[in-house]
N, C-alpha and C positions, 0 to 999 in steps of 0.2 A: 577312828574317824566314822561317823555314821553316814547312812546312805544319802542324806540331804547334803552334808559337807562333800561326799564323794562327787555328787552331781554339780556342786558348785565348782570344784576344781576342774571337772571334765568340761563344764560350759565355758569356763575361762580359756581353756586350751582351744575348744572349737571356735570361739569367737575370733581368735587369731588365725583360724585356718590351719592349725597345727595338727600333726599327728602325734601319737604316743611316742613313736620312733623319734620324731623331730625333738621333742621335749627331752627325752632320755638322752639324746646326744648332747643337747645344750647343757644338761646338768651332770653329764659325766657318768652315766650308769647305762646298763644294757635295757633294751626295750622291755623284756620280760620283768626285770626289777622295777621298772617304772610302772608298768601295768599293775603289778602287786601293789604298789604304793598308791596309785591312784584309786585303786578298788578298795583300799583300807585294810589290805591284808598284812602289810608291813608299814613302818613309820619312816618318814623321811628324816635324815640327819639335819643338824642345824645348817651345815654347809649346803646340803641339797636344797633346803628351804630358801637360803639366800639366792642360790642360782635360779631356783624356781620363780622367785619373786621377780627377778630380772627378765627371765625368759617369757614369763606370761604377763609382764607388765602389771604386777599386782602392787597394791598399796600395802603399807604395814597393816592398815586395818583390815584389809581383805585377808592377809595372812593369818592375823589373829582370829578372825571370824571363822576361817576355814579350819585351822588347825588347833586352836587353843580354847574355843568356846563350846 
């Protein structure tokens, strides 16, 4: 994930007033693991992406734009 995509993911989280810890808990991973993924150091699993979509109220199009384009 490039820096622009990382910023899009972070902005989605911040728009909802959520911390990285909040999102990590909702998708079932530790805060450090989430931080690494949000910063693009590690990839999200398919299951984590599904949970992230719900947690951050993202559309399918947003998920595709952030993670697959």
